[in-house]
C-alpha positions in Angstrom: -6.9 -7.9 34.4 -6.2 -5.6 31.4 -7.6 -2.0 31.1 -5.1 -0.7 28.5 -3.1 -2.0 25.6 -1.2 -5.3 26.3 1.3 -6.2 23.5 2.2 -9.5 25.1 0.3 -11.4 27.8 3.5 -13.4 28.5 4.9 -10.1 30.0 2.0 -10.4 32.5 3.0 -13.9 33.5 0.5 -15.7 31.3 1.4 -18.3 28.7 -1.6 -17.5 26.5 -5.3 -16.6 26.8 -7.9 -19.3 26.1 -10.9 -17.8 27.9 -11.8 -14.3 28.9 -14.5 -12.0 30.2 -14.9 -8.4 28.9 -16.4 -6.3 31.7 -16.2 -3.0 30.0 -15.2 -2.6 26.4 -14.9 -3.3 23.5 -11.4 -4.7 23.1 -9.6 -6.2 20.1 -7.8 -9.5 20.7 -5.0 -10.6 18.5 -3.7 -14.1 17.9 0.0 -13.0 18.0 2.1 -10.7 20.1 2.4 -7.0 19.2 -1.1 -6.7 17.9 -0.4 -9.0 14.9 -2.2 -11.8 13.2 -6.0 -12.4 13.1 -7.9 -9.9 15.2 -11.2 -10.4 17.0 -13.6 -7.7 18.3 -14.5 -8.6 21.9 -17.6 -6.8 23.2 -18.8 -6.9 26.8 -19.5 -10.6 27.7 -18.0 -13.9 28.4 -15.8 -16.0 26.1 -15.2 -19.4 27.7 -13.3 -20.9 24.8 -11.9 -20.0 21.4 -15.1 -20.8 19.5 -17.0 -18.1 21.4 -14.8 -15.4 19.7 -14.0 -17.1 16.4 -15.4 -19.8 14.1 -12.0 -20.7 12.8 -9.9 -23.2 14.7 -6.6 -21.9 13.2 -5.6 -20.6 16.6 -7.3 -21.4 19.9 -5.7 -18.6 22.0 -4.9 -14.9 22.0 -1.6 -13.1 22.9 -2.2 -9.4 22.7 -5.1 -7.0 23.4 -6.0 -3.3 23.1 -9.1 -1.3 23.9 -11.2 0.1 21.1 -11.3 3.9 21.5 -13.8 5.8 19.4 -14.0 9.5 18.8 -17.5 10.2 17.4 -16.3 13.1 15.4 -13.6 11.2 13.5 -15.3 8.1 12.2 -16.8 7.7 8.8 -17.4 4.9 6.3 -18.5 5.1 2.7 -20.5 2.3 1.2 -20.9 1.7 -2.5 -23.6 -0.2 -4.3 -21.2 -1.9 -6.7 -17.6 -3.1 -6.6 -14.7 -0.8 -7.5 -16.4 2.2 -5.7 -19.2 2.5 -8.2 -22.9 2.9 -8.1 -24.8 4.7 -5.3 -22.7 5.9 -2.4 -23.7 6.2 1.2 -21.7 7.9 3.9 -22.2 7.0 7.5 -20.8 9.3 10.1 -23.0 9.9 13.1 -25.9 7.4 12.9 -26.3 3.7 13.7 -27.6 1.9 10.6 -29.3 -1.3 11.7 -30.5 -2.0 8.2 -29.3 -1.0 4.8 -32.7 -1.7 3.4 -34.1 1.5 4.9 -31.5 3.4 2.8 -32.5 1.7 -0.5 -29.6 -0.9 -0.5 -30.1 -4.6 -0.8 -28.5 -6.9 1.7 -25.0 -6.2 0.4 -22.7 -3.4 -0.6 -19.9 -3.5 -3.2 
């Protein structure tokens, strides 16, 4: 059981993690120790094998984890209609945006 950052599951007596259950989260799982390598967002739910958290068979286990902590006053993302930060700009700070269509964007941003 992990409820804080874990830089190396080997320190907890495990060889590697090949299945997991997130009971309260979200967490980020990393393919290497010390929060390195590919990372995977793990939301509440069950992950019985590698293909339930990834569609890439490069690595079938995880070695480090940390919880995702969010401060609602400190997150912000800027979306641009065109590459190189050009075109229409949209800032998201406080709201969930389930669809970019409702804000006049197509299905992609630059």
